[in-house]
Every structure is written in C-alpha cells, then in structure tokens.
N, C-alpha and C positions, 0 to 999 in steps of 0.2 A: 464515458466516450466511447468512440466511435472511432475506428481506423480505415477512412476512405482510402486506399490504396494498401497495393503492394509493397514492402520493404520494413524497412529498421527502425523499429520507433524506440525512444527510450520515454522510460516511465519513473516520474517521483514521487517520492510522498513524505511526505512531514507532519510530526504533530506535536503539538506543545500542549499542558497542561498546568494548567495554574497550580504553584502553592500549597493550594486548601485541597489540593482532593488525590492525595495520597491512594496508592494501590495501583492494579494490573492496567492497564490498557492495550486495545491491538486495532490492526487496522490491517484491511486486506484487500487488493485488487484481485478479481477475477474474471478473467478473459473469459469470454462465448463467441464459439466459434460462428460463423454466417449459418451454416444449417441449423445450430439450435442442438446437435446432438454429444456438447460435451464443454461445461465450464471448470474449469483451471484457474487456479489461483497462482497465480503469477510474480505475486511477490506482497509481501507479510513481512510485520512492521509491528516491535512487539515492547513495551516500555512497563519500567516496574521503577514505580516514585516509592520508597522505601518509608521515609518522611513527608510529614505535611508541610516541612519548613522550606522547602526548596520545588524551584520549578523543572517538571520533566520534558527535557526534546528530546526526539529521538526522529529517525528519518532514515529512509533507503531509497536505493532507486535497481532497476534492472534493466538493458537492453533486451527485446525478442522481437523476431520476426516474423510478420504477419503474411500469409503467402491466400488466405481466403477470405 
C-alpha cells in the first residue's frame, strides 16, 4: 500500500483459516517512511486455532497519521 498524501489513514486486516489448519498464524503491516530509513510494524494480528475442528477468524485495525 502506498499513501499518496499527508493525512489520516485507516488500515484494516482480516484473516480466516479453514477448519483443517490448526495452529498459530500471524499477519503484520509494516510502514516504511519515504526516505527508507525505518520500517515500523503498525498493525499485527495473531490467531491461534487450537483445534482443526473450527475455522479461525481474526482481524484488527488502526488509524495512522502519515506526514512524509
């Protein structure tokens, strides 16, 4: 994702794992500033499906301000 201007942006992620995929999963959104001098994880979502009998659904959101 590229932010085309300065301002506030809402970032949403969601993931769903089928019933046959028990275990731990993680997704992260990383923001890299325009100079490329830093990478920052701005949103991380983790889900643990303890059983292969159920579907695991998880998600998260954050509001960020971009000024460069």
